[in-house]
mmCIF file of the N, C-alpha and C atoms, coordinates in Angstrom:
data_MODEL
# 
_entry.id   MODEL 
# 
loop_
_atom_site.group_PDB 
_atom_site.id 
_atom_site.type_symbol 
_atom_site.label_atom_id 
_atom_site.label_alt_id 
_atom_site.label_comp_id 
_atom_site.label_asym_id 
_atom_site.label_entity_id 
_atom_site.label_seq_id 
_atom_site.pdbx_PDB_ins_code 
_atom_site.Cartn_x 
_atom_site.Cartn_y 
_atom_site.Cartn_z 
_atom_site.occupancy 
_atom_site.B_iso_or_equiv 
_atom_site.pdbx_formal_charge 
_atom_site.auth_seq_id 
_atom_site.auth_comp_id 
_atom_site.auth_asym_id 
_atom_site.auth_atom_id 
_atom_site.pdbx_PDB_model_num 
ATOM 1   N N  . MET A 1 1  ? -0.807  13.641  -4.045  1.00 0.00 ? 1  MET A N  1 
ATOM 2   C CA . MET A 1 1  ? -0.220  12.395  -4.417  1.00 0.00 ? 1  MET A CA 1 
ATOM 3   C C  . MET A 1 1  ? 0.226   11.553  -3.183  1.00 0.00 ? 1  MET A C  1 
ATOM 4   N N  . ASN A 1 2  ? 0.815   12.353  -2.320  1.00 0.00 ? 2  ASN A N  1 
ATOM 5   C CA . ASN A 1 2  ? 1.321   11.654  -0.941  1.00 0.00 ? 2  ASN A CA 1 
ATOM 6   C C  . ASN A 1 2  ? 0.091   10.941  -0.270  1.00 0.00 ? 2  ASN A C  1 
ATOM 7   N N  . ASN A 1 3  ? -0.902  11.692  -0.078  1.00 0.00 ? 3  ASN A N  1 
ATOM 8   C CA . ASN A 1 3  ? -2.012  11.284  0.669   1.00 0.00 ? 3  ASN A CA 1 
ATOM 9   C C  . ASN A 1 3  ? -2.735  10.021  0.041   1.00 0.00 ? 3  ASN A C  1 
ATOM 10  N N  . THR A 1 4  ? -2.803  10.234  -1.250  1.00 0.00 ? 4  THR A N  1 
ATOM 11  C CA . THR A 1 4  ? -3.386  9.038   -1.965  1.00 0.00 ? 4  THR A CA 1 
ATOM 12  C C  . THR A 1 4  ? -2.575  7.811   -1.866  1.00 0.00 ? 4  THR A C  1 
ATOM 13  N N  . ALA A 1 5  ? -1.151  7.993   -1.995  1.00 0.00 ? 5  ALA A N  1 
ATOM 14  C CA . ALA A 1 5  ? -0.287  6.809   -1.874  1.00 0.00 ? 5  ALA A CA 1 
ATOM 15  C C  . ALA A 1 5  ? -0.423  6.287   -0.431  1.00 0.00 ? 5  ALA A C  1 
ATOM 16  N N  . LEU A 1 6  ? -0.507  7.132   0.554   1.00 0.00 ? 6  LEU A N  1 
ATOM 17  C CA . LEU A 1 6  ? -0.745  6.638   1.889   1.00 0.00 ? 6  LEU A CA 1 
ATOM 18  C C  . LEU A 1 6  ? -1.977  5.800   2.077   1.00 0.00 ? 6  LEU A C  1 
ATOM 19  N N  . ILE A 1 7  ? -3.100  6.289   1.642   1.00 0.00 ? 7  ILE A N  1 
ATOM 20  C CA . ILE A 1 7  ? -4.430  5.702   1.715   1.00 0.00 ? 7  ILE A CA 1 
ATOM 21  C C  . ILE A 1 7  ? -4.263  4.273   1.161   1.00 0.00 ? 7  ILE A C  1 
ATOM 22  N N  . ILE A 1 8  ? -3.734  4.297   -0.183  1.00 0.00 ? 8  ILE A N  1 
ATOM 23  C CA . ILE A 1 8  ? -3.778  3.013   -0.790  1.00 0.00 ? 8  ILE A CA 1 
ATOM 24  C C  . ILE A 1 8  ? -2.897  2.007   -0.062  1.00 0.00 ? 8  ILE A C  1 
ATOM 25  N N  . THR A 1 9  ? -1.773  2.548   0.396   1.00 0.00 ? 9  THR A N  1 
ATOM 26  C CA . THR A 1 9  ? -0.809  1.641   1.166   1.00 0.00 ? 9  THR A CA 1 
ATOM 27  C C  . THR A 1 9  ? -1.590  1.129   2.440   1.00 0.00 ? 9  THR A C  1 
ATOM 28  N N  . ILE A 1 10 ? -2.221  1.895   3.095   1.00 0.00 ? 10 ILE A N  1 
ATOM 29  C CA . ILE A 1 10 ? -2.902  1.591   4.285   1.00 0.00 ? 10 ILE A CA 1 
ATOM 30  C C  . ILE A 1 10 ? -3.958  0.461   3.939   1.00 0.00 ? 10 ILE A C  1 
ATOM 31  N N  . ILE A 1 11 ? -4.814  0.627   2.831   1.00 0.00 ? 11 ILE A N  1 
ATOM 32  C CA . ILE A 1 11 ? -5.650  -0.519  2.391   1.00 0.00 ? 11 ILE A CA 1 
ATOM 33  C C  . ILE A 1 11 ? -5.030  -1.723  2.223   1.00 0.00 ? 11 ILE A C  1 
ATOM 34  N N  . GLY A 1 12 ? -3.823  -1.678  1.616   1.00 0.00 ? 12 GLY A N  1 
ATOM 35  C CA . GLY A 1 12 ? -3.110  -2.906  1.232   1.00 0.00 ? 12 GLY A CA 1 
ATOM 36  C C  . GLY A 1 12 ? -2.604  -3.533  2.609   1.00 0.00 ? 12 GLY A C  1 
ATOM 37  N N  . ALA A 1 13 ? -2.218  -2.627  3.538   1.00 0.00 ? 13 ALA A N  1 
ATOM 38  C CA . ALA A 1 13 ? -1.815  -3.253  4.742   1.00 0.00 ? 13 ALA A CA 1 
ATOM 39  C C  . ALA A 1 13 ? -2.894  -3.945  5.522   1.00 0.00 ? 13 ALA A C  1 
ATOM 40  N N  . VAL A 1 14 ? -4.084  -3.337  5.393   1.00 0.00 ? 14 VAL A N  1 
ATOM 41  C CA . VAL A 1 14 ? -5.203  -4.030  6.078   1.00 0.00 ? 14 VAL A CA 1 
ATOM 42  C C  . VAL A 1 14 ? -5.664  -5.449  5.346   1.00 0.00 ? 14 VAL A C  1 
ATOM 43  N N  . ASN A 1 15 ? -5.324  -5.328  4.104   1.00 0.00 ? 15 ASN A N  1 
ATOM 44  C CA . ASN A 1 15 ? -5.623  -6.670  3.352   1.00 0.00 ? 15 ASN A CA 1 
ATOM 45  C C  . ASN A 1 15 ? -4.652  -7.647  3.894   1.00 0.00 ? 15 ASN A C  1 
ATOM 46  N N  . TRP A 1 16 ? -3.379  -7.297  4.007   1.00 0.00 ? 16 TRP A N  1 
ATOM 47  C CA . TRP A 1 16 ? -2.368  -8.275  4.451   1.00 0.00 ? 16 TRP A CA 1 
ATOM 48  C C  . TRP A 1 16 ? -2.576  -8.616  5.933   1.00 0.00 ? 16 TRP A C  1 
ATOM 49  N N  . LEU A 1 17 ? -3.193  -7.737  6.720   1.00 0.00 ? 17 LEU A N  1 
ATOM 50  C CA . LEU A 1 17 ? -3.508  -8.065  7.999   1.00 0.00 ? 17 LEU A CA 1 
ATOM 51  C C  . LEU A 1 17 ? -4.596  -9.264  8.018   1.00 0.00 ? 17 LEU A C  1 
ATOM 52  N N  . LEU A 1 18 ? -5.492  -9.091  7.100   1.00 0.00 ? 18 LEU A N  1 
ATOM 53  C CA . LEU A 1 18 ? -6.670  -10.091 6.931   1.00 0.00 ? 18 LEU A CA 1 
ATOM 54  C C  . LEU A 1 18 ? -6.090  -11.435 6.475   1.00 0.00 ? 18 LEU A C  1 
ATOM 55  N N  . VAL A 1 19 ? -5.086  -11.352 5.555   1.00 0.00 ? 19 VAL A N  1 
ATOM 56  C CA . VAL A 1 19 ? -4.502  -12.552 5.118   1.00 0.00 ? 19 VAL A CA 1 
ATOM 57  C C  . VAL A 1 19 ? -3.765  -13.274 6.298   1.00 0.00 ? 19 VAL A C  1 
ATOM 58  N N  . GLY A 1 20 ? -3.087  -12.444 7.039   1.00 0.00 ? 20 GLY A N  1 
ATOM 59  C CA . GLY A 1 20 ? -2.228  -12.984 8.127   1.00 0.00 ? 20 GLY A CA 1 
ATOM 60  C C  . GLY A 1 20 ? -2.984  -13.618 9.300   1.00 0.00 ? 20 GLY A C  1 
ATOM 61  N N  . LEU A 1 21 ? -4.101  -12.909 9.583   1.00 0.00 ? 21 LEU A N  1 
ATOM 62  C CA . LEU A 1 21 ? -4.828  -13.415 10.643  1.00 0.00 ? 21 LEU A CA 1 
ATOM 63  C C  . LEU A 1 21 ? -5.909  -14.420 10.390  1.00 0.00 ? 21 LEU A C  1 
ATOM 64  N N  . PHE A 1 22 ? -6.516  -14.347 9.211   1.00 0.00 ? 22 PHE A N  1 
ATOM 65  C CA . PHE A 1 22 ? -7.669  -15.050 8.880   1.00 0.00 ? 22 PHE A CA 1 
ATOM 66  C C  . PHE A 1 22 ? -7.520  -15.841 7.595   1.00 0.00 ? 22 PHE A C  1 
ATOM 67  N N  . LYS A 1 23 ? -6.445  -15.769 6.944   1.00 0.00 ? 23 LYS A N  1 
ATOM 68  C CA . LYS A 1 23 ? -6.188  -16.353 5.634   1.00 0.00 ? 23 LYS A CA 1 
ATOM 69  C C  . LYS A 1 23 ? -7.287  -15.931 4.595   1.00 0.00 ? 23 LYS A C  1 
ATOM 70  N N  . PHE A 1 24 ? -7.734  -14.633 4.814   1.00 0.00 ? 24 PHE A N  1 
ATOM 71  C CA . PHE A 1 24 ? -8.828  -14.126 3.889   1.00 0.00 ? 24 PHE A CA 1 
ATOM 72  C C  . PHE A 1 24 ? -8.237  -12.911 3.005   1.00 0.00 ? 24 PHE A C  1 
ATOM 73  N N  . ASP A 1 25 ? -8.209  -13.046 1.795   1.00 0.00 ? 25 ASP A N  1 
ATOM 74  C CA . ASP A 1 25 ? -7.721  -12.017 0.883   1.00 0.00 ? 25 ASP A CA 1 
ATOM 75  C C  . ASP A 1 25 ? -8.982  -11.191 0.463   1.00 0.00 ? 25 ASP A C  1 
ATOM 76  N N  . LEU A 1 26 ? -9.037  -10.105 0.919   1.00 0.00 ? 26 LEU A N  1 
ATOM 77  C CA . LEU A 1 26 ? -10.317 -9.234  0.547   1.00 0.00 ? 26 LEU A CA 1 
ATOM 78  C C  . LEU A 1 26 ? -10.333 -8.722  -0.802  1.00 0.00 ? 26 LEU A C  1 
ATOM 79  N N  . VAL A 1 27 ? -9.204  -8.504  -1.323  1.00 0.00 ? 27 VAL A N  1 
ATOM 80  C CA . VAL A 1 27 ? -9.093  -7.967  -2.730  1.00 0.00 ? 27 VAL A CA 1 
ATOM 81  C C  . VAL A 1 27 ? -9.613  -9.254  -3.752  1.00 0.00 ? 27 VAL A C  1 
ATOM 82  N N  . ALA A 1 28 ? -8.924  -10.371 -3.412  1.00 0.00 ? 28 ALA A N  1 
ATOM 83  C CA . ALA A 1 28 ? -9.298  -11.529 -4.309  1.00 0.00 ? 28 ALA A CA 1 
ATOM 84  C C  . ALA A 1 28 ? -10.681 -11.855 -4.166  1.00 0.00 ? 28 ALA A C  1 
ATOM 85  N N  . SER A 1 29 ? -11.268 -11.788 -2.961  1.00 0.00 ? 29 SER A N  1 
ATOM 86  C CA . SER A 1 29 ? -12.614 -12.204 -2.831  1.00 0.00 ? 29 SER A CA 1 
ATOM 87  C C  . SER A 1 29 ? -13.567 -11.201 -3.543  1.00 0.00 ? 29 SER A C  1 
ATOM 88  N N  . ILE A 1 30 ? -13.245 -9.856  -3.519  1.00 0.00 ? 30 ILE A N  1 
ATOM 89  C CA . ILE A 1 30 ? -14.135 -8.971  -4.218  1.00 0.00 ? 30 ILE A CA 1 
ATOM 90  C C  . ILE A 1 30 ? -14.037 -9.034  -5.716  1.00 0.00 ? 30 ILE A C  1 
ATOM 91  N N  . PHE A 1 31 ? -12.740 -9.277  -6.187  1.00 0.00 ? 31 PHE A N  1 
ATOM 92  C CA . PHE A 1 31 ? -12.451 -9.121  -7.638  1.00 0.00 ? 31 PHE A CA 1 
ATOM 93  C C  . PHE A 1 31 ? -12.281 -10.438 -8.349  1.00 0.00 ? 31 PHE A C  1 
ATOM 94  N N  . GLY A 1 32 ? -12.605 -11.619 -7.732  1.00 0.00 ? 32 GLY A N  1 
ATOM 95  C CA . GLY A 1 32 ? -12.523 -12.820 -8.442  1.00 0.00 ? 32 GLY A CA 1 
ATOM 96  C C  . GLY A 1 32 ? -11.425 -13.652 -8.352  1.00 0.00 ? 32 GLY A C  1 
ATOM 97  N N  . GLY A 1 33 ? -10.599 -13.568 -7.306  1.00 0.00 ? 33 GLY A N  1 
ATOM 98  C CA . GLY A 1 33 ? -9.481  -14.488 -7.159  1.00 0.00 ? 33 GLY A CA 1 
ATOM 99  C C  . GLY A 1 33 ? -8.199  -13.721 -7.344  1.00 0.00 ? 33 GLY A C  1 
ATOM 100 N N  . GLN A 1 34 ? -7.137  -14.274 -6.878  1.00 0.00 ? 34 GLN A N  1 
ATOM 101 C CA . GLN A 1 34 ? -5.820  -13.655 -7.072  1.00 0.00 ? 34 GLN A CA 1 
ATOM 102 C C  . GLN A 1 34 ? -5.326  -13.621 -8.430  1.00 0.00 ? 34 GLN A C  1 
ATOM 103 N N  . ALA A 1 35 ? -5.734  -14.530 -9.276  1.00 0.00 ? 35 ALA A N  1 
ATOM 104 C CA . ALA A 1 35 ? -5.327  -14.492 -10.763 1.00 0.00 ? 35 ALA A CA 1 
ATOM 105 C C  . ALA A 1 35 ? -6.166  -13.635 -11.586 1.00 0.00 ? 35 ALA A C  1 
ATOM 106 N N  . ALA A 1 36 ? -7.172  -13.098 -11.166 1.00 0.00 ? 36 ALA A N  1 
ATOM 107 C CA . ALA A 1 36 ? -8.073  -12.227 -11.917 1.00 0.00 ? 36 ALA A CA 1 
ATOM 108 C C  . ALA A 1 36 ? -7.198  -11.009 -12.273 1.00 0.00 ? 36 ALA A C  1 
ATOM 109 N N  . ILE A 1 37 ? -7.391  -10.542 -13.514 1.00 0.00 ? 37 ILE A N  1 
ATOM 110 C CA . ILE A 1 37 ? -6.667  -9.374  -14.011 1.00 0.00 ? 37 ILE A CA 1 
ATOM 111 C C  . ILE A 1 37 ? -6.833  -8.190  -13.147 1.00 0.00 ? 37 ILE A C  1 
ATOM 112 N N  . ILE A 1 38 ? -8.160  -7.912  -12.633 1.00 0.00 ? 38 ILE A N  1 
ATOM 113 C CA . ILE A 1 38 ? -8.374  -6.687  -11.843 1.00 0.00 ? 38 ILE A CA 1 
ATOM 114 C C  . ILE A 1 38 ? -7.673  -6.922  -10.516 1.00 0.00 ? 38 ILE A C  1 
ATOM 115 N N  . SER A 1 39 ? -7.648  -7.964  -10.007 1.00 0.00 ? 39 SER A N  1 
ATOM 116 C CA . SER A 1 39 ? -6.898  -8.239  -8.731  1.00 0.00 ? 39 SER A CA 1 
ATOM 117 C C  . SER A 1 39 ? -5.457  -7.909  -8.895  1.00 0.00 ? 39 SER A C  1 
ATOM 118 N N  . ARG A 1 40 ? -4.916  -8.436  -9.967  1.00 0.00 ? 40 ARG A N  1 
ATOM 119 C CA . ARG A 1 40 ? -3.380  -8.214  -10.231 1.00 0.00 ? 40 ARG A CA 1 
ATOM 120 C C  . ARG A 1 40 ? -3.200  -6.712  -10.363 1.00 0.00 ? 40 ARG A C  1 
ATOM 121 N N  . ILE A 1 41 ? -4.048  -6.023  -11.019 1.00 0.00 ? 41 ILE A N  1 
ATOM 122 C CA . ILE A 1 41 ? -3.899  -4.640  -11.212 1.00 0.00 ? 41 ILE A CA 1 
ATOM 123 C C  . ILE A 1 41 ? -3.810  -3.918  -9.925  1.00 0.00 ? 41 ILE A C  1 
ATOM 124 N N  . ILE A 1 42 ? -4.783  -4.241  -9.087  1.00 0.00 ? 42 ILE A N  1 
ATOM 125 C CA . ILE A 1 42 ? -4.867  -3.662  -7.740  1.00 0.00 ? 42 ILE A CA 1 
ATOM 126 C C  . ILE A 1 42 ? -3.639  -3.933  -6.955  1.00 0.00 ? 42 ILE A C  1 
ATOM 127 N N  . TYR A 1 43 ? -3.186  -5.173  -7.039  1.00 0.00 ? 43 TYR A N  1 
ATOM 128 C CA . TYR A 1 43 ? -1.890  -5.548  -6.279  1.00 0.00 ? 43 TYR A CA 1 
ATOM 129 C C  . TYR A 1 43 ? -0.753  -4.596  -6.750  1.00 0.00 ? 43 TYR A C  1 
ATOM 130 N N  . VAL A 1 44 ? -0.659  -4.388  -8.046  1.00 0.00 ? 44 VAL A N  1 
ATOM 131 C CA . VAL A 1 44 ? 0.295   -3.666  -8.603  1.00 0.00 ? 44 VAL A CA 1 
ATOM 132 C C  . VAL A 1 44 ? 0.233   -2.185  -8.183  1.00 0.00 ? 44 VAL A C  1 
ATOM 133 N N  . ILE A 1 45 ? -1.085  -1.622  -8.234  1.00 0.00 ? 45 ILE A N  1 
ATOM 134 C CA . ILE A 1 45 ? -1.381  -0.179  -7.734  1.00 0.00 ? 45 ILE A CA 1 
ATOM 135 C C  . ILE A 1 45 ? -0.764  -0.037  -6.211  1.00 0.00 ? 45 ILE A C  1 
ATOM 136 N N  . VAL A 1 46 ? -1.208  -1.165  -5.362  1.00 0.00 ? 46 VAL A N  1 
ATOM 137 C CA . VAL A 1 46 ? -0.783  -1.065  -4.014  1.00 0.00 ? 46 VAL A CA 1 
ATOM 138 C C  . VAL A 1 46 ? 0.728   -1.119  -3.787  1.00 0.00 ? 46 VAL A C  1 
ATOM 139 N N  . GLY A 1 47 ? 1.365   -1.926  -4.625  1.00 0.00 ? 47 GLY A N  1 
ATOM 140 C CA . GLY A 1 47 ? 2.850   -2.007  -4.573  1.00 0.00 ? 47 GLY A CA 1 
ATOM 141 C C  . GLY A 1 47 ? 3.441   -0.622  -5.067  1.00 0.00 ? 47 GLY A C  1 
ATOM 142 N N  . LEU A 1 48 ? 2.940   -0.154  -6.025  1.00 0.00 ? 48 LEU A N  1 
ATOM 143 C CA . LEU A 1 48 ? 3.558   1.143   -6.486  1.00 0.00 ? 48 LEU A CA 1 
ATOM 144 C C  . LEU A 1 48 ? 3.254   2.236   -5.420  1.00 0.00 ? 48 LEU A C  1 
ATOM 145 N N  . ALA A 1 49 ? 2.212   2.174   -4.833  1.00 0.00 ? 49 ALA A N  1 
ATOM 146 C CA . ALA A 1 49 ? 1.879   3.165   -3.689  1.00 0.00 ? 49 ALA A CA 1 
ATOM 147 C C  . ALA A 1 49 ? 2.845   3.014   -2.640  1.00 0.00 ? 49 ALA A C  1 
ATOM 148 N N  . GLY A 1 50 ? 3.046   1.738   -2.347  1.00 0.00 ? 50 GLY A N  1 
ATOM 149 C CA . GLY A 1 50 ? 4.127   1.542   -1.209  1.00 0.00 ? 50 GLY A CA 1 
ATOM 150 C C  . GLY A 1 50 ? 5.471   1.974   -1.632  1.00 0.00 ? 50 GLY A C  1 
ATOM 151 N N  . LEU A 1 51 ? 5.824   1.778   -2.786  1.00 0.00 ? 51 LEU A N  1 
ATOM 152 C CA . LEU A 1 51 ? 7.175   2.317   -3.258  1.00 0.00 ? 51 LEU A CA 1 
ATOM 153 C C  . LEU A 1 51 ? 7.230   3.846   -3.201  1.00 0.00 ? 51 LEU A C  1 
ATOM 154 N N  . TRP A 1 52 ? 6.041   4.427   -3.597  1.00 0.00 ? 52 TRP A N  1 
ATOM 155 C CA . TRP A 1 52 ? 6.021   5.947   -3.460  1.00 0.00 ? 52 TRP A CA 1 
ATOM 156 C C  . TRP A 1 52 ? 6.157   6.348   -2.060  1.00 0.00 ? 52 TRP A C  1 
ATOM 157 N N  . CYS A 1 53 ? 5.519   5.665   -1.080  1.00 0.00 ? 53 CYS A N  1 
ATOM 158 C CA . CYS A 1 53 ? 5.603   5.955   0.353   1.00 0.00 ? 53 CYS A CA 1 
ATOM 159 C C  . CYS A 1 53 ? 7.050   5.849   0.863   1.00 0.00 ? 53 CYS A C  1 
ATOM 160 N N  . ILE A 1 54 ? 7.978   5.090   0.310   1.00 0.00 ? 54 ILE A N  1 
ATOM 161 C CA . ILE A 1 54 ? 9.366   4.972   0.712   1.00 0.00 ? 54 ILE A CA 1 
ATOM 162 C C  . ILE A 1 54 ? 9.944   6.294   0.462   1.00 0.00 ? 54 ILE A C  1 
ATOM 163 N N  . THR A 1 55 ? 9.698   7.042   -0.465  1.00 0.00 ? 55 THR A N  1 
ATOM 164 C CA . THR A 1 55 ? 10.190  8.371   -0.697  1.00 0.00 ? 55 THR A CA 1 
ATOM 165 C C  . THR A 1 55 ? 9.947   9.327   0.346   1.00 0.00 ? 55 THR A C  1 
ATOM 166 N N  . LEU A 1 56 ? 8.662   9.168   1.043   1.00 0.00 ? 56 LEU A N  1 
ATOM 167 C CA . LEU A 1 56 ? 8.296   10.064  2.160   1.00 0.00 ? 56 LEU A CA 1 
ATOM 168 C C  . LEU A 1 56 ? 9.281   9.916   3.269   1.00 0.00 ? 56 LEU A C  1 
ATOM 169 N N  . LEU A 1 57 ? 9.906   8.808   3.462   1.00 0.00 ? 57 LEU A N  1 
ATOM 170 C CA . LEU A 1 57 ? 10.843  8.570   4.586   1.00 0.00 ? 57 LEU A CA 1 
ATOM 171 C C  . LEU A 1 57 ? 12.085  9.543   4.431   1.00 0.00 ? 57 LEU A C  1 
ATOM 172 N N  . PHE A 1 58 ? 12.407  9.886   3.292   1.00 0.00 ? 58 PHE A N  1 
ATOM 173 C CA . PHE A 1 58 ? 13.645  10.625  2.802   1.00 0.00 ? 58 PHE A CA 1 
ATOM 174 C C  . PHE A 1 58 ? 13.492  12.074  2.556   1.00 0.00 ? 58 PHE A C  1 
ATOM 175 N N  . ARG A 1 59 ? 12.196  12.561  2.630   1.00 0.00 ? 59 ARG A N  1 
ATOM 176 C CA . ARG A 1 59 ? 11.884  13.968  2.262   1.00 0.00 ? 59 ARG A CA 1 
ATOM 177 C C  . ARG A 1 59 ? 12.052  14.825  3.547   1.00 0.00 ? 59 ARG A C  1 
ATOM 178 N N  . ASN A 1 60 ? 12.513  16.038  3.304   1.00 0.00 ? 60 ASN A N  1 
ATOM 179 C CA . ASN A 1 60 ? 12.668  16.975  4.381   1.00 0.00 ? 60 ASN A CA 1 
ATOM 180 C C  . ASN A 1 60 ? 13.577  16.649  5.552   1.00 0.00 ? 60 ASN A C  1 
ATOM 181 N N  . GLN A 1 61 ? 14.602  15.684  5.254   1.00 0.00 ? 61 GLN A N  1 
ATOM 182 C CA . GLN A 1 61 ? 15.447  15.307  6.278   1.00 0.00 ? 61 GLN A CA 1 
ATOM 183 C C  . GLN A 1 61 ? 16.360  16.407  6.678   1.00 0.00 ? 61 GLN A C  1 
ATOM 184 N N  . GLY A 1 62 ? 16.767  17.247  5.693   1.00 0.00 ? 62 GLY A N  1 
ATOM 185 C CA . GLY A 1 62 ? 17.636  18.320  6.011   1.00 0.00 ? 62 GLY A CA 1 
ATOM 186 C C  . GLY A 1 62 ? 17.143  19.402  6.924   1.00 0.00 ? 62 GLY A C  1 
ATOM 187 N N  . THR A 1 63 ? 15.743  19.677  6.696   1.00 0.00 ? 63 THR A N  1 
ATOM 188 C CA . THR A 1 63 ? 15.111  20.569  7.535   1.00 0.00 ? 63 THR A CA 1 
ATOM 189 C C  . THR A 1 63 ? 14.781  20.144  9.004   1.00 0.00 ? 63 THR A C  1 
ATOM 190 N N  . GLU A 1 64 ? 14.673  18.862  9.146   1.00 0.00 ? 64 GLU A N  1 
ATOM 191 C CA . GLU A 1 64 ? 14.535  18.332  10.419  1.00 0.00 ? 64 GLU A CA 1 
ATOM 192 C C  . GLU A 1 64 ? 15.769  18.497  11.293  1.00 0.00 ? 64 GLU A C  1 
ATOM 193 N N  . HIS A 1 65 ? 16.924  18.304  10.659  1.00 0.00 ? 65 HIS A N  1 
ATOM 194 C CA . HIS A 1 65 ? 18.109  18.355  11.390  1.00 0.00 ? 65 HIS A CA 1 
ATOM 195 C C  . HIS A 1 65 ? 18.500  19.932  11.822  1.00 0.00 ? 65 HIS A C  1 
ATOM 196 N N  . SER A 1 66 ? 17.999  20.830  10.893  1.00 0.00 ? 66 SER A N  1 
ATOM 197 C CA . SER A 1 66 ? 18.361  22.224  11.145  1.00 0.00 ? 66 SER A CA 1 
ATOM 198 C C  . SER A 1 66 ? 17.536  22.808  12.218  1.00 0.00 ? 66 SER A C  1 
ATOM 199 N N  . LYS A 1 67 ? 16.306  22.220  12.642  1.00 0.00 ? 67 LYS A N  1 
ATOM 200 C CA . LYS A 1 67 ? 15.422  22.766  13.670  1.00 0.00 ? 67 LYS A CA 1 
ATOM 201 C C  . LYS A 1 67 ? 16.029  22.533  15.062  1.00 0.00 ? 67 LYS A C  1 
ATOM 202 N N  . ALA A 1 68 ? 16.940  21.538  15.221  1.00 0.00 ? 68 ALA A N  1 
ATOM 203 C CA . ALA A 1 68 ? 17.408  21.041  16.507  1.00 0.00 ? 68 ALA A CA 1 
ATOM 204 C C  . ALA A 1 68 ? 18.363  22.047  16.956  1.00 0.00 ? 68 ALA A C  1 
# 
């Protein structure tokens, strides 16, 4: 699950990079615009994956400090 969330988040980050640099939304262009239901579903999936990745920041914090 962690690797899947990371891959989806990276894909979303690349899409935002394209939007920021070139004003080109790859997801919207592939799936029929930002308002298309499939595009909105993909945006939601990327957002949920990003939220999942937040949990990765706080995992195993106790074990990192005990190694020092």
